[in-house]
C-alpha positions as CSV (number, residue, x, y, z in Angstrom):
1,X,29.5,96.6,106.0
2,X,30.1,97.2,102.2
3,X,33.1,96.5,100.2
4,X,36.7,97.3,101.3
5,X,39.1,98.8,98.5
6,X,42.6,99.7,99.5
7,X,41.6,99.8,103.0
8,X,38.7,102.3,102.8
9,X,35.6,100.9,104.2
10,X,32.6,101.7,102.4
11,X,29.5,101.8,104.5
12,X,26.0,100.5,103.2
13,X,24.8,103.8,102.2
14,X,27.9,104.1,100.1
15,X,29.0,107.6,100.5
16,X,31.5,107.4,103.7
17,X,35.0,106.3,103.6
18,X,37.0,105.7,106.6
19,X,40.7,105.2,106.7
20,X,41.0,102.3,109.1
21,X,44.1,101.8,111.7
22,X,45.7,99.0,109.5
23,X,45.8,101.4,106.7
24,X,47.5,104.1,108.8
25,X,49.7,101.7,110.4
26,X,51.0,100.5,107.1
27,X,51.4,103.6,105.5
28,X,53.6,104.9,108.5
29,X,55.8,101.7,108.4
30,X,56.1,102.1,104.6
31,X,57.0,105.6,104.9
32,X,59.6,105.0,108.0
33,X,61.0,102.0,105.7
34,X,61.4,104.4,102.7
35,X,63.1,106.7,104.8
36,X,65.5,104.3,106.2
37,X,66.3,102.7,102.6
38,X,67.1,106.6,101.4
39,X,69.5,107.2,104.2
40,X,71.2,104.0,104.0
41,X,71.8,104.5,99.9
42,X,72.8,108.0,100.5
43,X,75.1,106.9,103.1
44,X,76.7,103.9,101.2
45,X,77.6,106.5,98.2
46,X,78.9,109.3,100.1
47,X,82.3,110.0,99.9
48,X,82.8,113.1,102.1
49,X,83.6,112.1,106.3
50,X,81.3,115.0,107.2
51,X,78.3,114.0,104.9
52,X,78.9,110.6,106.1
53,X,79.1,111.6,109.9
54,X,75.5,113.4,109.1
55,X,73.7,110.9,107.5
56,X,74.9,108.4,109.9
57,X,73.3,110.2,112.6
58,X,70.2,110.7,110.7
59,X,69.8,107.1,109.8
60,X,70.4,106.1,113.9
61,X,67.5,108.6,114.5
62,X,65.1,107.4,111.9
63,X,65.8,103.5,113.1
64,X,65.1,104.5,117.0
């Protein structure tokens, strides 16, 4: 096999790039982590009880 750059494998022919399972899993986990962080930040900054309840439910769903 040829070089690997940012998770894309380049074959010896040089024109076929494939997304590896490792890269897809990393992207999925990174997106999940970012989502949980955003919910947690919004929850900590919210002042309205209804908003806090809604954000808390969303955070629980994102974590589970």
